[in-house]
N, C-alpha and C positions, 0 to 999 in steps of 0.2 A: 506531844501530847500526854493528856495527863492519862492515868490506869484512874481505878475506882480507890475510893481513900477506904475503903473497907474493908479489910481483913477476909482473904476467900479462907475456910477450910484448908488444913495442910494434912489432912489424914485419908486414905481409901487408896482405892488401884493406881488411883493414876497421883501419887501423892510427890513425887517429883516436881513434877510439872506443877503444881499449886505450888510449893515451897517455891522455887520458882518465878513463879510468877509475882509472890508474895516479897521475893526479897526483889525484883523490879519495882514494884509499886512502892514499897519505901523508899528506895534511889530516885525511883522520881519525882516521886511528894519530898524530897528533901532538896532535890534542884531543882522542882519547879517554882516550889512556894518557901523556902527557906532561904533560896538562892545557894545552895553548897554544891563549890564544881566538884568536890572528892568527899568522898565520907568513909568513916573506918568501920571494920568492922563491928565492931559494939555498937554503932547507930542501929545495923540495920539487927541487931541481936535485941536491942531495947524497943525499934518501933516494928517487927514481926513475930516477936516471942519466941521463933524458934532457937535453938542451939547453934552455939558457935561451934561446932565443929558439922553440924547443917547446915550453917550459915558458907564454912572456910567450902564447901565442894559444890553449892548452887554455884557461889562466883567466880572457883578456879574454871565450873565448867562456862559458866557464861565467858570469861575472857577466852577459854579455848574459840568459843563460838562469836567471838567477834564482836557481843552483847557489850562488854565494859569494857574497862581498862585497870590497870594495875601498876601503882610502883610504889612498889616497898608496901607497907599499909595502906595507903591512900585508893580510894575505888572509885571509878568514876566512868561516866554512861560514854557510849563510846556511838559513833556518829552510823553505823548497820542498827541500830534498836529504831530509828526510825522505819525500818520495813516492815515491824510487826504494826506498830499504831497506822499506818498508812496500807495497811493491810484491811480493815473495815472500810475504811473510804473508797479504794478500788474496787471491791469486791460489790460493795452495796451498786452503787450505782446512780448515787443521790447526786455528789458533789458535779458530776458530769453532766446530766440529767439539769439539774434547778442551780446552777452555777450561773449561767447565764440569765436567769430572770433575777437573782437576787441581784447580779450588774445592774440593770437597767432599770430594777427598780429605788435602787439605790444613785444611781444619775439621776434618776425624774424626777425623786423627792426630794434630791443631799440630803436623806438622812442614811444614818450605819444602819444594814440588812444583814439577817444569819439564817440560816436553816437550822433548825434542831432537832432532834429523834431522842425517844424516851428511853429511858434506862434505867430500869426497875425505881424508885422514888425519887428519880430524880434526870434530869435533864442534861445531854449533851450537843454539844454547836459542832458541828463539821462542817459550815459553809457559812463564812465570814467576808463582809465586804461592806468595808470600814468609812466614813467622814469623821474625819480629826475634831474633836470636840472637846469639850474643859470636863470630862468624868477621868476620874482619877484609877476606875476600874480596866486592867486589858485584859481579858478573856482570849484563852491559847483554845483554839483546836482539838478538842476532845476534853476539855475540865468541863466538869461534873457538877452541876448547882442543881439546891434542892427544890424539889416539884414547887413546892410551896411560896418559892422566892423569886418565881419569874413567870412571865406567861403562854409562854410554855408549857408550862408544867400545868395548869386550870385546865387547859384543851387534853391532855395526855391521860388525866389524873378522872375524865370522863367516862372514858373506856374502860376504868380499874375494875380486878375482880373485890369482892367482899377479899380475899385473904391477900391481894394487894394493899387493899383502905388497912388490913392488921398491920402488914408488915410495914407502913407506913406510921403507921399511930405507934407501933414497937420502937420505931427509929429516934420519932418526934420525945417519948417517952425516957429512951439511953440519953437524945445528943439534943436536946432543949435550945440550944443559945448555936444548933449547927457549926458544931467547930472540927465536925471530920469531914467537911467541904472548905479546902484553905484559896478554894478561889475565890471566895466572897467573905467579906466580913463579917464575925460572928455578932451574934445578936447581943444587945444587951441583956434584954431581956427577957423570957419565953413569951412566944403569942399563943395566942388562943385558937387551936386545931378548928377550931368554930368558924373561923375568917377565910379558910380555905376552903374548906368544905362547901361555904355558900358561893364564894367565887366560883369551883366547880358548877355548881349548879347552873349559874350566869353564864359559864361559854357552855356551856352545851343545850342551854336556853337560847343565847343568842348568836353563835358559831363563832366565835373573835372573843379573846380575852386581851384583859390589859394587866400592863405591871407601873404601879404609880408609886414610887421609889421603895419597892420593896426590897432592894440589892441595897442601892449606896442615895441617898438626898440626892437627888437633881434627876435620877432617870428616870424617861419613860417609857414605856414602850406598847405597842398593840402588835399584838399574834391571830393570824389564821390559821387551821387547819388544812393539810393536804392530803387528801383521801387518794387509796386506791380505787380499781374496779366495787371491789365489795363492797365498798363505803368505810372500809378501818382506815383509822388515820396512821399513817405511818410517818408525817414531818409537820413538822409547823413552821411559816415562814413569822419571820416577826423582824419589825421597825423600831429603832430604838432613838429617841431624840433625848433634849436634854429639857429640862426646866427654862433656861432662858430663850427657848425656841416654840417650845411650845408644853402645856401643860396637858393630860391626858386624853382629856375634851378634844380640844383643837387637834392635836394629832390623832385622835381618833377618827375625827370628819375629815383630817388632810388624806388619810391612807388607806380608811378601807374599800374606795370606790376603787381607787388603782391597783390595791390587794386582790378585789373579786374580781377587776379586769383582767389582771392574771393568771388564775385560779383553774381556768378551763384549763387552756395550755401545760401548766403546769401539771394538771393531774393526768392530762395526755401524755406528756414528757415522761413522767414516776412509770406511769403502766407500757409507753414502749422502752426503757431502758431496760439492757442489758447486763445485770448482775453475773459475775466470771462466777461461771459454775466450779463445783468441783468434781474433778474427773479424777476418781477415786481407781487409783491401780492396783494390784492384787494381794501386796502388801499390808494396804487400810492408808499406809502413808508414801512411801515411793510411789512418783507418779503425779500428790494431791496435782491438778492443775501443771503438771508440765514440771513439774517442784519435785526433786528426792530429799532427802537426808542429806544426802551427798552436798547440798548447798548452803546448806547449815554444819556441818559438820567437821572437822579440821582435818586438812589431808591422812590421809591413810595411807601405807605401802602400799604398789603395785601386787596384783596377783604376780607371782612369779618370785619377787622379793622377799614374801615372806611366808609361802604357801596359803595363801587370802584363797578363795576361790573367784569364781569371775561373779559377779552378779552377787556376792555378799552384801546384808546392808551396811553402811558406812559406816554409823554408830557404831555398830560394833564391833566393826576395827578400830572403829577411835579408840572404844572403852580396851580392846586389849592394846594397844597401842601406849594408852595414858595413863592407863591401872582405875584401878577403883574409886579413883576421887574422879573422876569422868562421869556423870551421869545420863547413860544414853537415854533411858527414856523423856529425860529435859529436854535432850537435844532432838528425839525424834517427838513432840509435843511442840514444840515451836519450831520446828520445820513445817508441821502442818497448819501452823498458824498463822506463817508467815504466805505457804502454798496458795490457801484461798484467798487468798489477796490477789497475787499472780502478777505483784511489782503494780506500781505509780499507771494509775489508770488519765487520758491523759484531761487536759481542762479539771485538774483537782483545785478549787479555787481557796485559797488560803490555808493550804495544806504545810504550810512553811514552818518554820519553828517561832516565825514573828506574832502570831497570832493580833488578833483587833480587840476593837472594844465592841462586842455584839451580845452583850447578857440582854436581860428583860424577859 
């Protein structure tokens, strides 16, 4: 699962957590989109803009928590990192609620089907059911696509506020070729923003949106919104094909009927889903969904072995044991993120690292 390519702020009251996420984001970007199995500290300094001393402390803490591996100066991602990426999938309940519908639609249409959610000015896929076609792109669960280059984006943008549109225009002005979105090929030339705004108006009017080869030549897609009980769009179901099978008009004619027939049941399943609640403990960290900082902090000496009190914060104990290089606020923040998901939920579709073709 990919993190957003947009660097977060790295100062403020939760600076260590933000800096830790910035390092993880750059690590995943280099691994997922440049094929780098390991990186050097200098790569992370250049990619994050953080000082080398900060990167060293963050990497040392992440290594103690089991999220990265160290071999000399080589830094790699550890398998435990999957628990952070899967936390949203488990907590939202979307894959479990809508995955069976995506499977049924893919079987009936013999086309790839995905479920997408909005993320700022972009779109992320949380369910993928693929049918192998002659398309060069292979999207992974969690990859971020620019809203203007996929059909779900037009649906989500129909509910944007003025501030959302201003942020989108600022991003487009800063990055007109989409180079900050490594999951999609960069544009050869800037596109006109008015084209996307016109497609958003059409999507709001029609109740569906299309992608006519916006991501790559040959890829066409049709999306419909899935709404909650208040009428707000929560996600979109997306059917993707290739021009060797359909043009965008024939795909729309083939899939809108089956999608419309499934929508009431999908929206009922969305309303009935049970996202995992955050059962906050007295400390605000220990006890979130029944998981404490101890689950992500390295083992500390037992009470009596080093004079520590029973019930003492495990992150603080680890800090005392490992010294100033251990960032206990980073450990606590990652514990909260992990605990919000409460572990993997049954029925996750496409949540593994393989991913598939499900853009559009």
